[in-house]
Each structure stands twice: as C-alpha cells, then as structure tokens.
C-alpha positions in Angstrom: 1.5 -27.8 -54.0 -1.2 -27.8 -51.4 -4.6 -28.8 -52.8 -7.6 -27.0 -51.4 -10.2 -29.4 -49.9 -13.4 -29.8 -51.7 -16.1 -27.6 -50.3 -13.5 -25.6 -48.3 -13.0 -21.8 -48.2 -12.1 -20.1 -51.5 -10.9 -16.7 -52.6 -9.4 -16.0 -49.3 -12.6 -16.5 -47.3 -11.8 -18.2 -44.0 -13.6 -21.2 -42.6 -14.8 -19.1 -39.7 -16.4 -16.6 -42.2 -18.1 -19.5 -44.0 -19.3 -20.9 -40.7 -20.9 -17.5 -39.8 -22.4 -17.3 -43.2 -23.9 -20.8 -43.0 -25.0 -20.4 -39.4 -22.7 -23.3 -38.3 -21.3 -23.2 -34.8 -17.9 -24.8 -34.5 -15.2 -24.9 -31.8 -13.0 -22.8 -34.1 -15.7 -20.1 -34.6 -16.3 -19.9 -30.9 -12.6 -19.5 -30.1 -12.1 -16.9 -32.8 -15.1 -14.9 -31.4 -13.5 -15.2 -27.9 -10.2 -13.9 -29.3 -12.0 -10.9 -30.9 -13.6 -10.0 -27.6 -10.3 -10.3 -25.7 -8.4 -8.4 -28.4 -11.0 -5.6 -28.1 -11.9 -5.5 -24.4 -9.5 -7.7 -22.5 -9.6 -11.1 -20.7 -11.9 -9.9 -17.9 -14.5 -8.8 -20.4 -15.0 -12.4 -21.7 -17.9 -14.4 -20.3 -19.8 -17.3 -21.6 -22.9 -15.1 -21.9 -21.1 -12.5 -23.9 -19.5 -15.2 -26.1 -22.9 -16.7 -26.7 -24.2 -13.3 -27.8 -21.3 -12.9 -30.1 -22.1 -16.2 -32.0 -25.8 -15.6 -31.6 -26.4 -18.9 -29.8 -27.6 -20.0 -26.4 -24.7 -20.8 -23.9 -25.8 -24.5 -23.9 -24.6 -24.6 -27.6 -21.2 -23.4 -26.5 -20.8 -26.1 -23.9 -21.3 -28.8 -26.6 -17.9 -27.6 -28.0 -16.1 -26.3 -25.0 -16.9 -27.6 -21.4 -16.2 -24.3 -19.5 -14.6 -20.9 -19.7 -11.2 -22.3 -18.8 -11.3 -24.4 -21.9 -12.1 -21.3 -23.9 -9.1 -19.4 -22.4 -6.8 -22.4 -23.2 -8.2 -22.4 -26.8 -7.6 -18.7 -27.3 -4.0 -19.2 -26.2 -3.8 -22.1 -28.6 -5.0 -20.0 -31.5 -2.2 -17.4 -31.0 0.6 -19.9 -30.2 -0.2 -22.1 -33.1 0.9 -19.2 -35.3 4.4 -19.4 -33.9 6.4 -21.0 -36.7 9.6 -22.9 -36.0 11.9 -24.2 -38.8 12.9 -27.5 -37.2 15.3 -28.3 -40.1 17.3 -25.1 -39.7 21.0 -25.9 -39.2 21.6 -22.5 -37.6 19.8 -23.3 -34.4 20.8 -20.0 -32.6 19.6 -18.0 -35.6 16.3 -19.9 -35.7 15.7 -19.3 -32.0 16.3 -15.6 -32.5 13.8 -15.7 -35.4 11.3 -17.5 -33.1 11.8 -14.9 -30.4 11.0 -12.1 -32.8 7.9 -14.0 -34.1 6.7 -14.4 -30.6 7.2 -10.7 -29.9 5.2 -9.9 -33.1 2.3 -12.1 -32.0 2.3 -10.6 -28.6 2.2 -7.1 -30.0 -0.6 -8.1 -32.4 -2.6 -9.5 -29.4 -1.4 -7.5 -26.3 -4.5 -8.3 -24.3 -4.0 -12.0 -24.9 -0.4 -11.9 -23.4 -1.7 -12.7 -19.8 -3.1 -15.9 -21.2 0.1 -16.9 -22.9 2.0 -16.4 -19.7 -0.5 -17.7 -17.1 -2.5 -20.5 -18.7 0.4 -23.0 -18.5 0.2 -22.5 -14.7 -3.5 -23.5 -14.7 -3.5 -26.6 -16.9 -1.4 -29.8 -16.6 1.0 -30.3 -19.5 -0.8 -33.3 -20.9 -4.2 -31.6 -20.8 -3.3 -28.5 -22.7 -4.6 -28.0 -26.3 -2.1 -29.5 -28.8 -1.5 -26.1 -30.4 0.0 -24.7 -27.2 2.5 -27.6 -27.0 3.6 -27.2 -30.6 6.3 -24.6 -29.9 7.8 -26.8 -27.3 7.8 -29.9 -29.5 9.3 -28.0 -32.5 12.0 -26.3 -30.5 13.0 -29.7 -29.0 13.1 -31.1 -32.5 15.2 -28.2 -33.7 17.8 -28.5 -31.0 18.0 -32.3 -30.8 18.4 -32.4 -34.6 21.3 -30.0 -34.1 23.0 -32.4 -31.6 21.7 -31.2 -28.2 20.9 -33.7 -25.5 17.1 -33.8 -24.9 17.4 -32.5 -21.3 19.5 -29.5 -22.4 17.1 -28.8 -25.3 14.4 -28.6 -22.7 16.5 -26.2 -20.6 17.0 -24.0 -23.6 13.3 -23.8 -24.3 12.5 -23.0 -20.6 15.2 -20.3 -20.4 14.2 -18.8 -23.8 10.5 -18.5 -23.0 11.0 -17.3 -19.5 13.0 -14.5 -21.0 10.4 -13.9 -23.8 7.6 -13.7 -21.3 9.5 -11.2 -19.1 10.6 -9.2 -22.1 7.1 -8.7 -23.6 5.6 -7.9 -20.2 8.2 -5.2 -19.7 7.7 -3.9 -23.2 4.0 -3.7 -22.9 4.1 -1.8 -19.6 6.3 1.0 -21.1 3.5 3.7 -21.3 4.1 7.2 -22.4 1.7 9.5 -20.6 2.3 12.7 -22.6 3.6 11.9 -26.1 3.4 15.5 -27.1 6.0 16.5 -24.5 9.7 16.8 -25.4 10.8 16.4 -21.8 11.2 12.7 -21.1 10.5 13.2 -17.4 7.2 14.8 -18.2 6.5 12.3 -21.0 6.6 9.4 -18.5 5.0 11.2 -15.6 8.2 10.9 -13.6 7.8 14.5 -12.5 5.4 13.1 -9.9 8.2 11.1 -8.3 10.3 12.9 -5.6 13.8 13.5 -7.1 15.4 12.8 -3.7 13.8 9.3 -3.5 14.0 8.2 -7.2 17.0 10.0 -8.7 18.2 7.0 -10.7 14.8 6.3 -12.3 14.6 10.0 -13.3 18.1 9.9 -14.6 17.3 7.1 -17.1 14.1 8.8 -18.4 15.5 9.3 -21.9 16.2 5.5 -22.2 12.8 4.7 -20.7 11.0 7.0 -23.1 12.8 5.7 -26.2 12.4 2.0 -25.5 13.1 0.0 -28.6 11.5 -3.4 -28.0 13.1 -5.2 -30.9 16.6 -3.9 -30.1 16.2 -4.7 -26.4 15.1 -8.2 -27.4 18.2 -8.7 -29.5 20.5 -7.5 -26.7 19.0 -9.9 -24.3 19.2 -12.8 -26.9 22.9 -12.0 -27.4 23.5 -12.6 -23.7 21.2 -15.6 -23.5 22.4 -17.5 -26.5 26.1 -16.8 -25.8 25.6 -18.0 -22.2 23.7 -21.1 -23.3 26.3 -22.0 -25.9 29.1 -21.7 -23.4 27.5 -23.9 -20.7 25.4 -26.6 -22.3 26.6 -30.0 -23.5 25.7 -31.8 -26.7 24.4 -35.3 -27.2 27.9 -36.5 -27.9 29.1 -35.3 -24.5 31.1 -32.3 -25.8 30.5 -28.7 -25.0 31.2 -25.4 -26.7 33.8 -24.6 -24.0 35.7 -27.8 -24.7 35.5 -27.4 -28.5 36.6 -23.7 -28.2 39.6 -24.7 -26.0 40.7 -27.3 -28.5 40.6 -24.8 -31.3 41.9 -21.9 -29.2 38.8 -19.9 -30.1 35.9 -18.2 -28.3 32.4 -19.8 -27.9 31.1 -16.7 -29.7 32.6 -17.9 -32.9 29.7 -18.7 -35.3 31.4 -22.1 -36.3 31.2 -23.1 -32.6 27.6 -22.3 -32.2 26.6 -25.5 -33.9 26.9 -28.8 -31.9 29.5 -31.3 -33.1 
C-alpha cells in the first residue's frame, strides 16, 4: 500500500493545484502550465512571456527553474511520455508492446498538439541531456525485451522500429481531416471533389476508406506485420531465432508459443 507523504495533496488535489493555491512556483507547475497552453493553442503559441503570465510571475522566475524555452519544450514532452506505462515483467512481450502502442496512441490523441514535440524533440537534444522521463519508455522496453531473452542490440532495434512506426501512424491519423462531416458522399466529405479525376483517380477511388479511417484498427494491422516480421528475423540472447526454432518444430513463427524467446 502506498502511503501518502505528510503534507502532500489529499482528496484528489494535485500538487500543481496546491502550488497554485499556495502561490509556489515549481518546475512541475511551470511545465503543466506550458502543457495547458500547447494543448489549447499549439506549440507556436508558447512563449516565455505568455508562460510567465500563466503562472503570474516575471520571466526571471521561470529561468530559475528552466534555463530556456527549449528546456520547457523538453519538459512538456517528458510530462506526456512519463505517462506511458510499460509492464517490464510481462512474459508476453509482443502483447505488451501492442498494449504500449495503444497507450501511446491514446496519449497522442489526448494531446494532439504536443505530438510534434514527441516526434521532433529527440532530434534537438542529445540522448544523455534529455529529461529522464523521456528516456523511461526506452529503458522499460529494453528491460521488457532483455528479460524475455532478447539480445540488447536487438531489443534496441525493436524499440527503434516500434516507435518509428508509432510516430508515423499517429501523424497519419491526425492528418485525416473530414471537411464536410454532414455529407454522405465520401469524395465531398474529404474535399476530394477539388482534385481532377484524371490526375488523381486512385485517391478518389479509395475515398470511402479514407473517410472511415479507424485509427485503432489500422494500428493493429500495422503491429501484426511489424511484430511478425520482428519475430521472424531477430535473434535472442542465446543465439537462436524464431526461424530456427520454428524449423525445428515444423511450425510457423506466427505460433504464439514461438513468439517468446527460448
């Protein structure tokens, strides 16, 4: 049972709410305020001046907790990514990766205007200088896979491939915009009637599929391909591979029993 710290928040009141009530400025409060601004108005709307107004303090106070705007952006990404739970003890590693993928999608849909930070901030900050919370998913997925028998380098490859796919998927899902939801004609719904049919016949022909995009289902279809491919090609810490094990048992790598490293 987790014991609540003395003097901490009670009755569901967050530490940020208490900080606001007590007039205390903390790094956490500043970052939560920045997240609120971005959630509402987007990354471009965030400035240190606007953030100082949000916490009702001079900008010099902000700089005592965060050295610059880049640190604020990194911190906002950390707040969101720190919510990405990974069960490192799960013996069904592929099932856990699938669950992580759906949790990431849920976080992205909860904070769609933060997605650019989740995708681009790693390009702006060296690995060792990133906030610890942004590295936690990497650490936990490496722990999950190595505890299930994967070699460390292959565990890292799985992480890279998985998150490359997740970033691409969520960007694709968020750009699916319906122009006229009241329309029953999918071509009109998507505004595809503006495209010349002689130049874009194939795009217009898949209008029903584009207009009825199911993000969760599409995520799973991609994960099916991704996890099956990874299972078939990667080696485990003991030097075996799914292909070798499957051949010995005259079975497919898609067999659930063969999805777990020996």
